[in-house]
C-alpha positions as CSV (number, residue, x, y, z in Angstrom):
1,M,-28.2,-65.1,-10.5
2,N,-26.8,-63.8,-13.8
3,E,-28.7,-63.4,-17.1
4,E,-27.5,-66.7,-18.6
5,E,-28.6,-68.6,-15.5
6,L,-31.9,-66.9,-15.5
7,L,-32.4,-67.8,-19.1
8,Q,-31.6,-71.4,-18.4
9,V,-34.2,-71.5,-15.6
10,A,-36.8,-69.9,-17.9
11,M,-36.0,-72.5,-20.6
12,Q,-36.4,-75.3,-18.1
13,L,-39.8,-74.0,-17.1
14,I,-40.9,-73.7,-20.7
15,I,-39.6,-77.2,-21.6
16,H,-41.1,-79.0,-18.7
17,A,-44.4,-77.1,-18.8
18,G,-44.6,-77.9,-22.5
19,N,-44.0,-81.5,-21.9
20,A,-46.6,-81.6,-19.2
21,K,-49.2,-80.0,-21.4
22,S,-48.4,-82.5,-24.2
23,E,-48.7,-85.4,-21.9
24,C,-52.1,-84.1,-20.7
25,M,-53.3,-83.8,-24.3
26,E,-52.3,-87.3,-24.9
27,A,-54.1,-88.4,-21.7
28,I,-57.3,-86.8,-23.0
29,Q,-57.0,-88.5,-26.4
30,L,-56.4,-91.9,-24.7
31,V,-59.3,-91.6,-22.3
32,K,-61.6,-90.6,-25.3
33,S,-60.6,-93.9,-27.0
34,G,-61.3,-95.9,-23.8
35,D,-57.7,-96.3,-22.7
36,F,-58.2,-95.4,-19.0
37,S,-55.0,-96.8,-17.6
38,G,-53.0,-95.2,-20.4
39,S,-54.6,-91.8,-19.7
40,T,-53.7,-92.2,-16.0
41,E,-50.1,-93.0,-16.9
42,K,-49.9,-89.8,-19.1
43,I,-51.2,-87.7,-16.2
44,E,-48.5,-89.2,-14.0
45,A,-45.9,-88.3,-16.6
46,A,-47.3,-84.8,-16.7
47,N,-47.0,-84.6,-12.9
48,Q,-43.4,-85.6,-13.2
49,S,-42.8,-82.8,-15.8
50,L,-44.5,-80.3,-13.5
51,T,-42.3,-81.5,-10.6
52,H,-39.2,-80.7,-12.7
53,A,-40.6,-77.3,-13.6
54,H,-41.4,-76.6,-9.9
55,H,-37.8,-77.4,-9.0
56,A,-36.6,-74.9,-11.5
57,Q,-39.0,-72.3,-10.2
58,T,-38.0,-73.1,-6.6
59,S,-34.4,-72.2,-7.4
60,L,-35.6,-68.7,-8.3
61,L,-37.7,-68.4,-5.2
62,T,-34.9,-69.6,-3.0
63,N,-32.5,-67.0,-4.5
64,E,-35.1,-64.3,-3.9
65,A,-35.6,-65.4,-0.3
66,R,-31.8,-65.1,0.2
67,G,-32.0,-61.5,-0.9
68,E,-30.8,-62.1,-4.5
69,H,-33.4,-60.0,-6.3
70,V,-34.2,-61.4,-9.8
71,Q,-35.0,-58.8,-12.4
72,P,-38.0,-60.2,-14.3
73,T,-37.5,-60.5,-18.0
74,L,-40.1,-61.1,-20.7
75,M,-38.7,-64.6,-21.1
76,L,-39.2,-65.3,-17.4
77,I,-42.7,-64.0,-17.5
78,H,-43.4,-66.1,-20.6
79,A,-42.0,-69.2,-18.8
80,Q,-44.2,-68.6,-15.7
81,D,-47.2,-68.2,-18.0
82,H,-46.4,-71.6,-19.6
83,L,-46.1,-73.2,-16.2
84,M,-49.4,-71.8,-15.0
85,N,-51.2,-72.8,-18.2
86,A,-49.8,-76.4,-17.9
87,I,-51.0,-76.7,-14.4
88,T,-54.4,-75.5,-15.4
89,F,-54.5,-77.8,-18.4
90,R,-53.5,-80.8,-16.2
91,D,-56.3,-80.0,-13.7
92,L,-58.8,-79.8,-16.6
93,A,-57.5,-83.0,-18.1
94,K,-57.9,-84.8,-14.8
95,E,-61.5,-83.6,-14.7
96,M,-62.1,-84.8,-18.3
97,I,-60.6,-88.2,-17.5
98,E,-62.9,-88.5,-14.5
99,L,-66.0,-87.6,-16.6
100,Y,-65.1,-90.1,-19.4
101,T,-64.5,-92.7,-16.7
102,R,-67.9,-92.1,-15.1
103,I,-69.7,-92.0,-18.4
104,N,-68.1,-95.3,-19.5
105,T,-68.9,-96.9,-16.1
106,Q,-72.6,-95.9,-16.3
107,T,-73.1,-97.1,-19.9
108,S,-71.4,-100.4,-19.4
C-alpha cells in the first residue's frame, strides 16, 4: 500500500469515526429529552458508521496479513485513536440511554 492509499484509509477512519461520535452525542441529547426511539436510531446510525470504519481498518489488516507491511504514520495512529474513542463513546452512550430509559420507566 503506497502513502496515498494509506492516507485515504486513515481519512476514512477519521471521517467514519467522527460521524459515529456525532451520532452518539445526538443520541444522548435525544434520550435526555425523552426521545427514546430517536436515540436508538442514532445509535444504529453510529453502528453503521463504525462498520464503515472497520471495513477501512480491515483493509489494512488484510494487507498486513498478506505480508505487505504498513509503516505506521502519525496520521494512521491519529485515525486509530479516533476509531477507538468513537467505539468507547458509543458504548458509553448506549449505557446512558439504558439508564435514562430505566429512570423514565420507574418514574412513569
